[in-house]
FIMI-527017 format. One record per residue: residue number from 1; x, y, z of N, C-alpha, C in turn. Coordinates in steps of 0.05 Angstrom, whole numbers, plus 5000, padded with zeros to 4 digits. Example, Ala and Ser with C-alpha at 12.3 -4.5 7.8 and 13.67 -1.06 7.14 Angstrom:
BEGIN
k/n.east/n.north/n.up/ca.east/ca.north/ca.up/c.east/c.north/c.up
1/5264/4886/5156/5246/4910/5156/5264/4934/5156
2/5257/4955/5142/5273/4979/5143/5258/5001/5157
END
This chain:
BEGIN
k/n.east/n.north/n.up/ca.east/ca.north/ca.up/c.east/c.north/c.up
1/6813/2031/8603/6804/2011/8622/6827/1993/8629
2/6830/1988/8655/6851/1970/8664/6845/1941/8656
3/6864/1929/8642/6861/1901/8634/6880/1883/8650
4/6903/1894/8658/6922/1878/8673/6930/1894/8698
5/6927/1881/8721/6935/1893/8747/6961/1881/8756
6/6981/1898/8759/7006/1888/8770/7006/1892/8801
7/7017/1873/8815/7018/1874/8844/7047/1870/8854
8/7057/1890/8868/7082/1887/8881/7076/1883/8911
9/7078/1858/8919/7069/1849/8945/7045/1831/8942
10/7047/1807/8954/7026/1788/8951/7018/1776/8978
11/7018/1794/8998/7009/1786/9025/6979/1786/9026
12/6968/1792/9050/6939/1790/9054/6924/1809/9036
13/6931/1835/9035/6917/1854/9019/6922/1849/8989
14/6947/1843/8982/6953/1838/8954/6938/1813/8943
15/6936/1792/8960/6922/1768/8951/6892/1773/8948
16/6881/1789/8967/6852/1795/8965/6847/1811/8940
17/6863/1831/8933/6859/1847/8909/6863/1830/8884
18/6882/1811/8885/6886/1794/8862/6861/1776/8857
19/6849/1766/8878/6825/1749/8875/6802/1766/8864
20/6799/1790/8875/6777/1807/8864/6782/1814/8835
21/6807/1820/8828/6813/1827/8800/6807/1804/8781
22/6815/1780/8788/6809/1757/8771/6779/1753/8768
23/6765/1756/8791/6736/1753/8790/6723/1774/8772
24/6736/1797/8770/6725/1818/8753/6734/1816/8724
25/6749/1795/8718/6757/1790/8690/6784/1803/8682
26/6799/1811/8702/6825/1823/8696/6847/1802/8697
27/6869/1808/8683/6893/1792/8686/6909/1804/8709
28/6924/1787/8724/6940/1797/8746/6968/1786/8743
29/6988/1803/8749/7016/1795/8750/7025/1800/8779
30/7032/1778/8792/7039/1780/8821/7069/1779/8825
31/7078/1793/8846/7106/1792/8853/7109/1796/8883
32/7132/1788/8893/7138/1793/8921/7169/1798/8923
33/7178/1799/8948/7207/1805/8951/7224/1780/8948
34/7211/1757/8944/7225/1732/8941/7224/1723/8912
35/7228/1698/8907/7228/1687/8880/7200/1683/8870
36/7194/1688/8845/7167/1684/8834/7156/1656/8840
37/7174/1636/8842/7164/1609/8847/7150/1606/8874
38/7156/1624/8892/7142/1623/8918/7113/1630/8916
39/7104/1640/8893/7076/1647/8889/7061/1626/8873
40/7073/1603/8869/7060/1582/8853/7033/1574/8863
41/7030/1571/8890/7004/1563/8901/6982/1584/8895
42/6988/1609/8899/6968/1630/8894/6961/1632/8864
43/6981/1630/8847/6977/1630/8818/6959/1607/8810
44/6965/1583/8821/6948/1560/8815/6920/1564/8823
45/6916/1576/8846/6889/1582/8856/6874/1601/8838
46/6888/1622/8829/6876/1643/8813/6870/1634/8785
47/6886/1616/8774/6881/1605/8748/6895/1620/8726
48/6885/1616/8701/6900/1624/8677/6903/1654/8674
49/6887/1669/8688/6889/1698/8686/6912/1710/8703
50/6927/1693/8716/6948/1703/8734/6975/1690/8727
51/6996/1705/8734/7023/1694/8732/7041/1709/8752
52/7063/1696/8759/7082/1708/8778/7106/1719/8763
53/7118/1740/8774/7140/1754/8761/7156/1768/8783
54/7177/1782/8774/7192/1799/8792/7177/1825/8796
55/7183/1841/8817/7170/1867/8820/7173/1885/8795
56/7196/1886/8783/7200/1903/8760/7182/1893/8737
57/7180/1867/8733/7164/1856/8712/7134/1861/8717
58/7126/1859/8742/7098/1865/8749/7091/1894/8744
59/7111/1911/8751/7107/1940/8746/7104/1946/8717
60/7120/1934/8700/7120/1939/8671/7094/1928/8658
61/7085/1905/8669/7062/1892/8657/7035/1905/8663
62/7033/1918/8686/7007/1928/8696/6998/1953/8682
63/6973/1954/8674/6961/1980/8666/6958/1997/8691
64/6953/1985/8713/6953/1997/8739/6970/1979/8757
65/6984/1990/8776/7001/1975/8794/6995/1980/8823
66/6993/1959/8839/6988/1962/8867/7014/1957/8882
67/7021/1976/8899/7044/1973/8917/7034/1967/8945
68/7038/1942/8953/7027/1933/8978/7047/1917/8994
69/7068/1931/9002/7090/1920/9017/7091/1935/9044
70/7106/1925/9064/7109/1941/9088/7121/1968/9082
71/7111/1989/9095/7121/2016/9089/7151/2019/9092
72/7163/2003/9110/7192/2004/9114/7207/1996/9089
73/7193/1983/9070/7206/1974/9045/7199/1991/9021
74/7186/2014/9025/7177/2030/9002/7199/2039/8983
75/7223/2043/8994/7245/2052/8978/7256/2030/8960
76/7247/2006/8964/7255/1984/8947/7236/1981/8923
77/7215/1996/8921/7197/1995/8898/7213/2004/8873
78/7210/1989/8851/7226/1995/8827/7217/2020/8813
79/7229/2043/8820/7220/2069/8810/7222/2071/8780
80/7243/2061/8768/7246/2063/8739/7225/2047/8724
81/7219/2023/8734/7198/2006/8721/7170/2018/8724
82/7166/2034/8746/7140/2045/8751/7137/2073/8739
83/7157/2083/8726/7155/2110/8713/7132/2111/8694
84/7116/2132/8696/7093/2135/8678/7068/2120/8687
85/7070/2104/8708/7047/2087/8717/7032/2101/8739
86/7006/2094/8741/6990/2100/8764/6995/2078/8784
87/7002/2085/8809/7009/2066/8829/6990/2069/8853
88/6976/2048/8859/6958/2047/8882/6974/2040/8907
89/6975/2058/8926/6990/2055/8951/6971/2046/8973
90/6974/2021/8981/6958/2010/9003/6972/2011/9030
91/6996/2022/9030/7014/2019/9054/7006/2038/9077
92/7010/2029/9101/7006/2044/9125/7031/2045/9142
93/7033/2066/9158/7055/2069/9177/7048/2057/9204
94/7061/2035/9211/7058/2024/9237/7085/2025/9251
95/7090/2045/9269/7116/2048/9281/7127/2023/9294
96/7110/2007/9306/7119/1983/9319/7130/1962/9300
97/7123/1965/9274/7133/1947/9254/7154/1960/9236
98/7149/1985/9229/7165/1998/9209/7189/2014/9220
99/7191/2015/9247/7211/2032/9260/7202/2061/9256
100/7213/2079/9272/7205/2106/9271/7214/2121/9246
101/7196/2136/9234/7202/2153/9211/7197/2182/9219
102/7218/2197/9223/7216/2223/9236/7196/2242/9221
103/7196/2242/9194/7179/2260/9179/7149/2254/9185
104/7143/2228/9190/7116/2221/9195/7108/2227/9224
105/7127/2221/9242/7121/2227/9270/7117/2257/9275
106/7131/2274/9259/7129/2303/9262/7105/2314/9247
107/7091/2298/9231/7069/2308/9215/7077/2324/9192
108/7103/2322/9184/7112/2338/9161/7104/2326/9134
109/7099/2300/9134/7092/2286/9109/7071/2265/9116
110/7057/2255/9096/7041/2231/9099/7057/2208/9087
111/7050/2184/9094/7065/2161/9083/7064/2160/9053
112/7041/2168/9042/7038/2167/9013/7055/2189/9000
113/7059/2212/9014/7077/2232/9003/7105/2222/9001
114/7114/2206/9020/7140/2194/9019/7142/2175/8995
115/7121/2159/8991/7121/2141/8968/7122/2156/8942
116/7106/2178/8940/7107/2194/8916/7134/2207/8911
117/7147/2215/8932/7174/2226/8929/7194/2206/8918
118/7191/2181/8927/7208/2160/8917/7201/2153/8888
119/7175/2153/8882/7166/2146/8855/7159/2173/8840
120/7180/2188/8836/7176/2216/8826/7164/2217/8798
121/7167/2196/8783/7156/2195/8755/7131/2179/8753
122/7119/2172/8776/7094/2157/8776/7072/2175/8788
123/7047/2166/8786/7024/2180/8798/7013/2162/8820
124/7018/2170/8845/7010/2154/8868/6982/2161/8877
125/6966/2141/8882/6939/2144/8893/6936/2126/8917
126/6929/2138/8940/6925/2122/8964/6897/2109/8963
127/6896/2083/8968/6871/2068/8967/6874/2041/8980
128/6852/2030/8989/6851/2002/9000/6869/1999/9024
129/6874/2021/9039/6891/2020/9062/6875/2020/9088
130/6849/2025/9087/6834/2029/9111/6814/2006/9117
131/6817/1984/9103/6799/1961/9107/6816/1936/9111
132/6807/1919/9129/6823/1894/9133/6820/1875/9109
133/6839/1857/9107/6840/1840/9083/6816/1821/9081
134/6804/1813/9103/6781/1795/9101/6758/1810/9090
135/6751/1833/9101/6729/1849/9092/6734/1860/9064
136/6759/1866/9057/6765/1875/9030/6755/1855/9009
137/6757/1830/9015/6748/1809/8996/6718/1805/8999
138/6708/1802/9024/6680/1794/9027/6660/1816/9025
139/6669/1842/9027/6650/1864/9025/6645/1873/8997
140/6659/1863/8978/6656/1872/8950/6628/1865/8940
141/6616/1884/8926/6589/1881/8915/6587/1893/8887
142/6568/1884/8872/6564/1894/8845/6555/1923/8846
143/6559/1937/8824/6551/1966/8822/6521/1969/8827
144/6514/1987/8845/6486/1992/8850/6474/1976/8873
145/6489/1956/8883/6478/1940/8905/6473/1957/8930
146/6451/1951/8943/6443/1967/8966/6463/1966/8989
147/6477/1944/8991/6496/1941/9013/6525/1944/9004
148/6529/1960/8983/6556/1964/8973/6571/1984/8991
149/6596/1978/8996/6613/1996/9012/6630/2014/8995
150/6640/2035/9007/6658/2054/8994/6684/2055/9008
151/6705/2062/8993/6732/2065/9004/6742/2093/8997
152/6757/2106/9015/6769/2132/9009/6793/2129/8991
153/6797/2149/8974/6821/2150/8958/6832/2178/8960
154/6858/2181/8956/6871/2207/8956/6894/2207/8936
155/6898/2230/8923/6919/2232/8903/6921/2260/8892
156/6944/2266/8880/6949/2293/8869/6940/2296/8840
157/6934/2274/8826/6927/2275/8798/6898/2266/8794
158/6882/2283/8782/6854/2277/8778/6849/2253/8760
159/6864/2251/8738/6861/2229/8720/6869/2203/8733
160/6890/2203/8749/6898/2178/8762/6877/2169/8782
161/6865/2188/8796/6844/2181/8815/6819/2170/8800
162/6813/2181/8777/6791/2170/8761/6797/2141/8752
163/6822/2136/8745/6830/2109/8738/6827/2089/8761
164/6834/2098/8785/6831/2081/8809/6802/2077/8816
165/6786/2099/8813/6758/2097/8818/6745/2076/8800
166/6752/2076/8775/6742/2056/8755/6750/2028/8763
167/6774/2024/8772/6783/1998/8781/6767/1989/8805
168/6765/2007/8825/6750/1999/8849/6721/1991/8843
169/6709/2006/8824/6682/1999/8816/6681/1970/8805
170/6701/1963/8788/6702/1936/8777/6706/1916/8799
171/6722/1923/8819/6728/1904/8841/6705/1901/8861
172/6687/1921/8861/6664/1918/8879/6660/1940/8899
173/6672/1964/8894/6670/1986/8914/6665/2013/8900
174/6651/2030/8915/6650/2058/8908/6675/2072/8919
175/6682/2095/8908/6705/2110/8917/6697/2137/8927
176/6709/2147/8948/6705/2174/8958/6731/2189/8957
177/6732/2210/8941/6756/2226/8938/6759/2244/8963
178/6780/2239/8979/6784/2255/9003/6806/2276/9000
179/6816/2280/8975/6835/2301/8970/6861/2292/8959
180/6882/2307/8965/6909/2302/8955/6923/2283/8973
181/6948/2276/8966/6964/2259/8983/6970/2272/9010
182/6970/2298/9011/6974/2312/9036/6950/2308/9054
183/6927/2301/9043/6902/2296/9058/6899/2266/9065
184/6917/2249/9056/6912/2220/9059/6914/2211/9088
185/6924/2228/9106/6924/2221/9134/6896/2215/9144
186/6876/2225/9130/6848/2222/9139/6839/2193/9139
187/6854/2175/9125/6846/2147/9124/6868/2129/9137
188/6887/2141/9151/6909/2126/9163/6900/2111/9188
189/6917/2093/9198/6911/2079/9223/6904/2098/9245
190/6884/2091/9261/6876/2107/9284/6855/2128/9277
191/6847/2131/9252/6826/2149/9244/6799/2135/9245
192/6777/2150/9246/6751/2138/9248/6743/2120/9225
193/6754/2124/9201/6747/2108/9178/6764/2083/9175
194/6783/2080/9193/6802/2058/9191/6791/2032/9203
195/6786/2012/9187/6779/1984/9194/6752/1981/9208
196/6749/1994/9231/6726/1988/9249/6699/1992/9236
197/6694/2012/9219/6667/2015/9208/6658/1992/9191
198/6677/1977/9180/6670/1954/9163/6665/1929/9178
199/6669/1930/9204/6666/1906/9221/6641/1909/9239
200/6626/1888/9244/6605/1889/9265/6618/1890/9293
201/6602/1896/9313/6613/1897/9340/6623/1869/9348
202/6646/1869/9360/6658/1843/9369/6645/1835/9396
203/6637/1810/9398/6626/1800/9423/6646/1803/9446
204/6637/1807/9470/6654/1810/9493/6662/1782/9504
205/6684/1782/9518/6692/1758/9532/6705/1736/9515
206/6714/1743/9491/6727/1723/9474/6756/1718/9481
207/6765/1694/9479/6793/1688/9482/6808/1698/9457
208/6834/1698/9458/6850/1707/9435/6844/1690/9410
209/6842/1663/9415/6836/1645/9393/6808/1651/9382
210/6789/1656/9400/6761/1662/9391/6760/1688/9377
211/6776/1708/9385/6777/1734/9371/6786/1731/9343
212/6807/1714/9339/6816/1710/9311/6796/1696/9294
213/6782/1676/9306/6761/1662/9291/6739/1682/9284
214/6731/1698/9303/6710/1718/9298/6719/1737/9276
215/6744/1747/9277/6754/1765/9257/6754/1753/9229
216/6761/1727/9228/6762/1713/9202/6735/1707/9191
217/6714/1705/9208/6688/1696/9199/6667/1718/9200
218/6672/1740/9213/6651/1761/9217/6643/1772/9190
219/6617/1777/9186/6608/1789/9161/6617/1818/9159
220/6616/1828/9135/6623/1856/9131/6600/1875/9139
221/6607/1898/9148/6587/1919/9155/6588/1939/9132
222/6566/1943/9117/6567/1962/9095/6573/1990/9104
223/6590/2004/9090/6597/2032/9096/6593/2048/9071
224/6573/2065/9071/6565/2080/9048/6584/2103/9041
225/6581/2114/9017/6597/2137/9010/6593/2160/9029
226/6568/2164/9037/6562/2186/9056/6575/2182/9082
227/6576/2157/9092/6589/2151/9118/6619/2155/9116
228/6631/2146/9094/6660/2151/9090/6666/2180/9090
229/6650/2196/9075/6653/2225/9074/6651/2237/9102
230/6631/2229/9117/6627/2240/9144/6651/2234/9162
231/6661/2209/9161/6683/2201/9178/6709/2215/9171
232/6714/2218/9145/6739/2230/9137/6738/2261/9140
233/6715/2272/9137/6713/2301/9140/6716/2311/9169
234/6707/2294/9187/6707/2302/9216/6731/2292/9232
235/6748/2277/9220/6771/2267/9235/6791/2289/9241
236/6805/2286/9264/6824/2305/9273/6852/2293/9271
237/6871/2308/9260/6898/2297/9256/6913/2296/9282
238/6927/2274/9285/6946/2271/9307/6972/2259/9296
239/6992/2257/9312/7018/2247/9303/7015/2219/9293
240/7025/2214/9269/7025/2186/9259/7040/2167/9278
241/7059/2178/9292/7074/2161/9311/7058/2152/9335
242/7036/2165/9339/7018/2158/9362/6997/2138/9354
243/6994/2134/9327/6973/2116/9317/6982/2087/9321
244/6962/2070/9325/6968/2042/9328/6948/2027/9310
245/6956/2004/9300/6938/1988/9285/6913/1981/9302
246/6890/1982/9290/6865/1977/9304/6864/1948/9313
247/6874/1930/9296/6873/1902/9302/6901/1891/9307
END
């Protein structure tokens, strides 16, 4: 059982996962690309179960480690410190942010396959990449709740996926195994399971400011394991370079 969650990256997704982990009774070790002192505010908010560290220290401390940095920075993940670890990859390829990656544009690889290639001695599992950070926090529910949502996961190692499934259950989600890292494109940006199913319909005629307020305050839309399976099974692959962030 995971007792300590290491996080490399403490942005929107990383912060949401840290809050869920602490609420579930886990210890968290946070890190980012800057100095650990820049995380003082978040650590203070999270309380005694959290501390800030360097990425390598967070990697070494975590029973499970979350890599949640921009994909353009994946080669900066500390491969040696992550050796032997299960690594949850939340990263997505956004060409407008990450610059063009030829292997992804050509459909030769998935983004998680590139991460696994860099982390050759780790077990990479794709998860928590298809839901926005607001709903990631607010949609969490206890095991068995009628309005509990599910998230897709993908990975090449069965035991690693079981470990991530157990963590997601503790954080408030069911998991749907959609296959290997080569199959992880099924939950990438632009696919039917990406972000939109977890959101209610947005009212029409909103200004940009009103859209942001709505996004920040809109309740979560429950997405069942069956719905996730349906959406990921029926999606059609297209070039990752043609995909755009939904929001």
